[in-house]
N, C-alpha and C positions, 0 to 999 in steps of 0.2 A: 739219253742222259749224257751230258757233256762229261768226258773223262777228266777227273781232277789231275792237276799237275803233281809231280813228285820228284824228289831228288834222293836217290838211294844208292848206298854202296854196301856190298856184301863184304864185311871186314874179316870174317872168320873162315878159315879153311876147315872143312868138315871131313874127318876121317872116320868112316863107319864100317863096322863089321865085327862078327864074333871073333874073339882073339886079337883084336887090334891093339889092346893094351901092350902087346909084345913089341909094338913099334915106338914105344915111348922114348927109349933112349935115343934111337935114331932121329926121331922128330925133334927132340930137345937139342941135341947136338947140331942139328941142321939150322936152328934158330940162333945159334951162338951162345948157348948157355954154358956157364962154368960153375957157378955157385947157386944151387937151387934151394928155394924154400918150398917144401912140400906141405901144403896147408890141407888139413883133414880133420876128422873127428874120431872119438873113441870107438864108435860103432864100426867104422871102416877099418880101424886098427884091429879090432877083435875079429873081423871078417877075413883078415889076412891081406886085404887089398893094398893097404899102405906099405907093408913090408915088400910085397911084390913090386910096387911101383918104385920104391927106394932102390931095391936091388937092380932093376932095369936101368935106372939113372946112373947108379954107380958103375955098372958094367960098361956104360958108355963113356966113362972117364970123368963124370961130373961129381963135384962135391955136393952133398945133400945135408940140409938141416930140415928138421921136421917140427912143425907146429900142429899138434893133434888135439888141441883143446877147444875147438869151435863148438859152440852151442847152437841149438835150434833157434831160428830167428835171431841172428847175430846182432850184437850191439856194438857200440863204440868201445866197450871194454874188451870184447873179443879182438877187435882191430888193434887196440893198444897192446895187448898181450902178444899178438902176432908180430907187431912192429918191433918189439924188443928183440925177438929172436931174429928177425930179418936184419936188424941193424948190427947185432952182435956178430952175425955170420957174413956181413957185407955181401948179401946176395945180389945177383944180377939177373934172376930169372925166377918165375913162379910156376908151380904146378898146383892147381886146385883140384883135389880129388874127393869126391863125395856128392852130397845134394847141393842145392842151391846155397845153402848156408856156408859150406866150405868155399865155394867158388866165389860168392859175394865177399866173404872175408878176405880171400886172397886179392880181390880187386881193391877192397878198402885199404889193406896194408900197402898195396902198390901206389895208391893215391898219396898216402901220407909219406911213404918212403921217398918217393920222387918229387912231391910238390911241397911237403911240409904242411903245417897248420893242423886243423882238426876236420873231422868228416863234414860238419855242418858248413864248412867253407865251400864245399863241392856239391851241395844240394842244388839240384837243377841241372841244367844242360851246359856242357862245354866249359867248365870252370878250371880245368887243368891247363896250365900255361907252359909246362915243360914235357918233354917226352916221357913215357912210362915204359916199364920193363916188360919184356915178353911174358905172356901167360899161356900155358896150355891148360885147358879146362877139361876135366874128365868126370862126367856125371855118373854117379852110381844109382841114381833115382831118375825115373821118367816123369819129371814134374815141372820145375821152374823154367827151364829153357835158358837159364842164366848163361850157359855156355855159348849161346848165340846172341847175347845181348851186351851192350856197352854200359849197362847200369849196375851199380852196386847198391843193394838195398840194405841199409844199415840203420837199426833203431838206436835212438838216444838211450843210454843205459839208465838215466834217471827218469825220463818222462815216457819212455817206450814209444815215442813218436818215431815213425819210420821215415827215414830220409832216402829219397831216390837220387843217387848221385850219378849222372849220366855224362859220359864223355867218350867220343870215338876211340881215343887213346887207351881207354880201359878195356876194350873188347879183347877177348882171347884171340891170340894169333891162330890157335888151332883148337877145335873142339874134337876130342877123341871119344867116339861113341862105340863102346864095346858092350853089347847086350848081356854078355856073360857076367859082367859086374853087377847087373841088376837082379840077378836071380837070388842072391842072398838076402834081399830085402824081406823084412817081416810083411805078412799079408796086409796089416794096417798101413804100413808105410806105402806099399804098392797102391792101396786104394786112395789114400789122401793125396799122394803125388799125382796119380792118374787123374783124379778129379780136377786138380789144379791145372793140369795140362789141357784138359778138355774145356775148362772155363776160359783159359787163355785163348784157345781157338775161337770160341764163341764170341768172347768180348772183342778181340782184335778184329773180328769179321765185320763189326757194325759201328765202330767208333766214328767220330766226326773226322778223324784223320785217315780213314780207310781209303785205299786206292785199288786199282785193278791189280797192282804189283803186290800189295800186302794181302789182297784177297786169295791169291794163289797159295800162299803159305798157310793162311788160316783154314782154307777149305781142305787142303791135303792133310794138315795136321789133325783136323777133326775126323776126316775119313779114316786115317790110320789109327788114331786112339779110340774112336768110337767102336771100331770093329775088333779092338784087341783087349779092352779093359776087362770085360767079363771073362775072357779066356785066361788072362794072367791071374785073375782072382780065383778061378776054379782050377787052373792047371799052371801052377807057378813055375814049373820047369820048362814050359813051352818057350823055346828060345826064339822062334819065329815071331810069336806074339810079343815077347819082351823087346825084340828089335823093332817092331812096329810102334810100340809105345815110346821107346827111346827116341827113335827118329821123329815121331810125331811131336814129342815135347820140344825137340830142338827146332822143328819147323815153326811150332807155335811161338817159341822165343823169338825167332826171326820175324814172325808176323807182329809181334809186340814191338820190336825194334823199329818197325815201319808204321805202325798204326796205333800203339798204345792200348790201354785197357779202360774199363768203364766202371759202372756203379756197383757191380758185385764186389770188386776189389775195394772200392771205397767203403762199402758197408762192412766188409770182412775185417779190415784193419782195427777198427775200435773194438770188435768182438774179441780179437786176440789180445789187444792191449789191456782190456778191463777184465775179461773173464778167462783168458788163457785158452780160448777156443782155437785149436790148431788150424793153421791157415787153409789147408785143403778142405777141412770140414766147414770152415766159415764161408769160403766161397761157394762150396757145394750147396750149402744151406740157402744162401741168398740168391744164387743164379736163377732158379725157377721163377722167383718173384720178379727179378729184374727183366727176365725174358718177357713175361707177361706185361710188365710196365712199358718196355720199349716197343713191344709189338703193336702198340697204338699207332706207331708211325708205319704207314704202308710199305715204304721202301725197306725199312728194317724187318718188317714182318716177312717180306719176300725173301731176304737173305736168310732168315731163320728157317723158312720153308725149304730153301735150297739145301741147307745143311741137313735137315731131316731126310730130304730125298737122297742126298749124297750118301748118307748112312744106310739107305735102303729101308727106312721105316715108313715111308709114305709112297703112294702111287701118284701119277700125274693128275688124277681126277680129284685129289684131295685139295681143299681150298687152302690158300696161304695162312689164313687164320687158324684153321684146324691143324695144319702142319706145324706151325709155331707152338701150339699147345702140346703136340706130341713131343716136341723137343723139350719143353719145360718138364713134362711128365717123366721123360726118360732120366733126367737128372735126379728126380725124386726116387725113382726106382733104383738108380745106382747107389744112392745113399743107403737104401734098405739092403741091398746086396753086400755092400761094404760094411755093414753093421756100424754105420755112423749115425749119430742122432739126427732125427729128421725134423726136429723143431728146436727153436732156441731155448724153450723151457727145458727140454731133455738135455740140452748142452750146458745147462747150468746158468743161463742168463736171467738176470733179475729184471722183470718188466718195468720196475720203477726207474731203471736207468735208461730206458729207451730214448727219452728226450735228449739226454746227454750224448748217447750213441749217435743219434740222428744229426745233432749239431756237428759233431766231429766228423762224421761221414761226409757231410755236405762240404766240408773244408778240405777233404782229401784232393790231391792233385788229379787222380784219375777220374774223379767225378766231372771234371771240366771237359773230358773227352767222350762222355756218354752221349749216345746219339739223340736222346731226348733230354732237354734241360731238366735237371733234378735238384730239388731244394731240400732243406731240412724237414719240412712237413711231408714231402714225398718219401724220404727215408724212414721217417717215423711210421708211416703207413706200411712200408715194406717190412719193417721189423715186426710190427704187430701181426701182419699176416703170417710171419714165420714163427710166431710164438707157439 
């Protein structure tokens, strides 16, 4: 097979290790920060992580303002509220502390503070025309991989339509990965974010934009997370497994940056918008069906088989078709272990809305990168299989 061309830059410095949050002040000062906006959420405040981060920044001589009202699946309203705080404090630096929602909100505020306008002005790729302020991203969940991506995923407050705003200038200067911060997650959050990271690894491995470069990140992300998810669900204080999940999620984010996503994410977004199905549950529900759909392509089937073998689930004598099926079945088993609804009906989805969901899924940007062309009737079949 001819190797596809690619043009890739790793824009984010990755600092990984237990206790690495202690380096926050040093790292921020090294990037020239003076007046910092710490973007986080109420759960991170309750866990004590926000106070610790603020203290470290102040100890380094930085002025700190805090916006701690980020909501799950942030919208243009979250960005607008954060922007008010940023402007009032004349900030010149951002720290995003929390899950992907906090990190994406920090990016969104950065867009509007430095570029002006509204979030919809930056939907797509490379719409920022001016420099953006430095950002340190500190994930407290092992899921979105936003810390290693140049995208801010922000929903419209009125329509709930998710806008992907990508620009190299929005990427975090530093991703600070401290597995100790993830131990405080509730079990359900661990499960949902872990499933999201695994779906990221699987989808980025097979998109039409995949390259040998992106495949390195997808494969290693899957190996790390596939071997650690069950451990962190059964033994939540296992710091080694937590570290594997956190690093795997970051590598999957890097894979997305170079390869994009596919139909499972396209199918998931309407489920969240119309029925409030949490993102990790939505992608976890849809990925087994998408794997089986895409496995009709022999080249994609072989990649799925390689992922299953990488995780140690199959032997060399297993056919690619059977190995791809093992991969799909494992996601179904993870849903059960995580105590997440295994069907759309159990998740509260109304079957009468499937034609609308399918039409919206087919218009999602990520659908255009799915390895097999996929249409609204295809999505309708996938949704009905998941009922």
